[in-house]
C-alpha positions in Angstrom: 5.3 -20.3 -31.9 3.4 -17.9 -29.6 4.6 -14.3 -29.5 5.3 -13.7 -25.8 6.2 -10.1 -26.5 2.6 -9.3 -27.1 0.7 -8.6 -23.9 -2.3 -10.7 -23.0 -5.6 -8.8 -22.6 -8.3 -8.7 -20.0 -11.4 -7.2 -21.6 -13.6 -5.1 -19.3 -17.1 -4.2 -20.6 -19.9 -2.1 -19.2 -23.4 -1.4 -20.3 -23.3 1.2 -23.1 -25.2 3.8 -21.1 -22.6 3.7 -18.3 -19.6 4.4 -20.6 -17.8 7.5 -19.3 -20.0 7.7 -16.2 -18.2 5.2 -14.0 -14.5 4.8 -13.3 -12.8 2.1 -15.3 -10.6 -0.7 -14.0 -6.9 0.3 -14.2 -3.5 -1.4 -14.0 -2.7 -1.8 -10.3 0.5 0.1 -10.8 -1.6 3.2 -11.4 -3.4 2.9 -8.0 -0.6 2.8 -5.4 -1.7 4.4 -2.2 -0.4 7.7 -1.0 1.1 6.2 2.1 3.4 4.0 0.0 4.6 7.0 -2.1 5.2 9.1 1.0 6.9 6.6 3.2 10.7 6.6 3.5 12.8 4.1 1.7 14.9 3.6 4.8 14.3 3.9 8.5 16.4 3.5 11.7 16.4 0.0 13.1 16.9 0.5 16.9 17.7 -3.2 17.3 20.6 -3.2 14.8 21.5 0.4 15.4 21.5 1.4 11.7 19.4 2.6 8.8 17.8 -0.2 7.0 15.4 -0.6 4.0 11.7 -0.4 4.5 9.1 -2.4 2.6 9.1 0.4 0.0 12.4 -1.2 -1.2 11.0 -4.7 -1.0 10.3 -5.9 -4.6 8.0 -8.7 -3.6 5.9 -6.3 -1.5 5.6 -3.7 -4.2 5.3 -6.2 -7.1 2.3 -7.7 -5.5 0.6 -4.3 -5.2 1.4 -3.5 -8.9 0.2 -6.8 -10.4 -3.0 -7.1 -12.3 -5.8 -4.6 -12.2 -7.8 -2.7 -9.6 -11.6 -2.4 -9.7 -12.7 1.0 -8.3 -15.7 2.0 -6.3 -18.1 3.7 -8.6 -19.2 6.6 -6.3 -18.8 8.0 -2.9 -20.2 6.0 0.0 -21.0 7.9 3.2 -21.4 6.1 6.5 -23.6 7.8 9.1 -25.3 6.4 12.2 -25.3 2.9 10.9 -26.6 3.9 7.4 -24.8 3.9 4.1 -25.7 6.8 1.8 -24.7 7.5 -1.8 -25.6 9.8 -4.7 -25.3 7.6 -7.7 -27.0 9.3 -10.7 -26.9 6.5 -13.3 -29.4 6.5 -16.2 -32.4 4.2 -15.8 -33.5 1.6 -18.3 -31.2 0.1 -20.9 -31.2 -3.1 -22.8 -29.9 -5.2 -19.9 -31.1 -5.3 -16.3 -28.6 -4.8 -13.5 -28.4 -3.4 -10.0 -27.7 0.3 -10.0 -26.8 0.6 -6.3 -23.0 0.6 -5.6 -23.4 -1.8 -2.7 -25.6 -4.7 -1.6 -25.6 -7.2 1.3 -25.3 -10.9 2.0 -27.3 -12.3 4.9 -25.3 -13.7 7.8 -26.8 -17.2 7.1 -24.5 -17.4 4.1 -21.5 -17.4 6.4 -22.8 -20.1 8.7 -19.8 -22.2 9.8 -17.2 -19.7 8.8 -15.1 -17.5 11.2 -16.9 -14.5 9.7 -20.3 -15.5 10.9 -22.1 -13.1 13.3 -25.8 -13.5 13.6 -26.5 -9.8 13.8 -24.2 -8.6 11.0 -24.6 -8.6 7.2 -21.7 -9.0 4.8 -21.5 -6.1 2.4 -21.2 -6.7 -1.3 -19.6 -4.2 -3.6 -21.4 -4.2 -7.0 -19.1 -4.3 -10.0 -20.4 -2.8 -13.2 -17.8 -4.4 -15.5 -17.9 -7.8 -17.0 -14.5 -9.3 -17.4 -13.3 -11.6 -20.2 -10.0 -13.5 -20.0 -8.1 -15.2 -22.8 -8.8 -18.9 -23.4 -7.3 -21.1 -20.7 -7.2 -18.3 -18.0 -9.2 -17.8 -14.9 -9.1 -14.6 -12.8 -8.2 -14.4 -9.1 -10.2 -11.7 -7.3 -9.0 -10.6 -3.9 -8.6 -7.7 -1.5 -6.1 -5.2 -2.9 -2.7 -6.5 -1.8 -1.2 -5.0 1.3 -4.0 -2.4 1.6 -4.4 -2.8 5.3 -5.5 0.8 5.5 -8.8 0.1 3.9 -11.8 -0.2 6.3 -12.9 -3.5 4.8 -11.5 -6.8 3.6 -12.7 -8.2 0.2 -13.1 -11.9 0.1 -11.0 -13.9 -2.3 -12.4 -16.0 -5.2 -11.4 -17.5 -8.6 -13.7 -17.2 -11.6 -13.3 -18.9 -15.0 -13.6 -15.6 -16.9 -12.6 -17.2 -20.2 -16.0 -18.9 -20.1 -18.0 -16.8 -17.6 -17.7 -13.3 -19.1 -21.2 -12.2 -20.0 -22.3 -11.5 -16.4 -20.9 -9.5 -13.5 -18.7 -10.7 -10.7 -19.4 -8.8 -7.4 -17.3 -8.6 -4.4 -18.4 -9.6 -0.9 -16.4 -7.8 1.8 -16.1 -7.8 5.6 -16.5 -4.3 7.0 -14.2 -3.9 10.0 -15.7 -1.2 12.2 -19.5 -1.2 12.6 -19.3 2.2 14.3 -17.4 3.7 11.4 -18.5 7.2 10.4 -17.1 8.9 7.3 -16.6 8.8 3.6 -15.3 6.0 1.4 -14.5 7.9 -1.8 -15.3 7.1 -5.4 -12.3 5.3 -7.0 -11.3 3.4 -3.8 -10.0 0.0 -5.0 -12.5 -2.6 -3.9 -10.8 -5.6 -5.5 -7.6 -6.6 -7.3 -7.8 -9.1 -10.1 -5.0 -11.2 -11.7 -5.3 -13.6 -14.6 -4.1 -17.1 -13.7 -3.4 -19.8 -16.3 -5.3 -23.1 -15.6 -2.6 -25.8 -15.4 -2.2 -29.1 -13.6 0.4 -29.0 -10.8 1.9 -31.5 -8.5 4.2 -30.8 -5.6 7.3 -32.7 -4.6 9.7 -32.5 -1.7 13.4 -33.3 -1.7 16.4 -32.8 0.6 19.2 -30.5 -0.5 21.8 -32.2 -2.6 25.4 -31.0 -2.0 25.0 -28.8 -5.1 21.8 -27.3 -3.7 23.6 -26.7 -0.4 26.5 -24.9 -2.1 24.2 -22.7 -4.2 22.1 -21.7 -1.2 25.3 -21.0 0.8 26.7 -18.8 -2.0 23.4 -16.9 -2.6 22.8 -16.3 1.1 26.3 -14.8 1.5 25.9 -12.7 -1.7 22.6 -11.2 -0.5 24.3 -10.2 2.8 27.2 -8.6 0.9 25.3 -6.9 -1.9 22.1 -4.9 -1.0 19.5 -5.0 -3.9 20.8 -8.3 -5.4 17.4 -9.8 -5.8 16.2 -6.6 -7.7 19.2 -6.6 -10.0 19.6 -10.3 -10.8 16.3 -12.1 -10.2 13.4 -9.7 -10.5 11.6 -9.9 -13.8 
């Protein structure tokens, strides 16, 4: 029988000459933004006329943000007058060839037919310097860091079979929001969130409520209304 008490492992590897020079991927729970930590747990709801919980007390909202791992930007990026500038002092050479710039681009033609297409705009691509190996039977979902609407870009979402494809890099195309942005995107900014997903065959089915389903839904709805935090206490894993 498998031992489900033992955590599964995602293995992140980088070229040996980069070890200690670039920030490592980290559990997403370590990378919560300052605004979430600083925001109040309750705020006044003018419609209802009372204090109510904010999303800080919403387990699904927070659990999404703390799931999986965050991939960090390897160095500061400065945006000035339409240019992207960085100081990235990585050692040259090495046994394997890889791009040493923290960022690249996709031509607009690659977005032809999508809502993202603009003939005069590139799609930026964050370079990731870590290969990622998942356990057998698992792929990895890569996406924009969950609920990070404060970031000035949106990373595209993709799924990679990292149990098989783990000896090369996965980079992250992203849509930059403001072409007139001027300022700093600091080293360590999360550029992607990654979650292992088990490959399984699924089918969907629909069904009307049975009388038993109706009774359970009725009881749970009433209990949630009576007992704040019920989901957190009884259902959250």
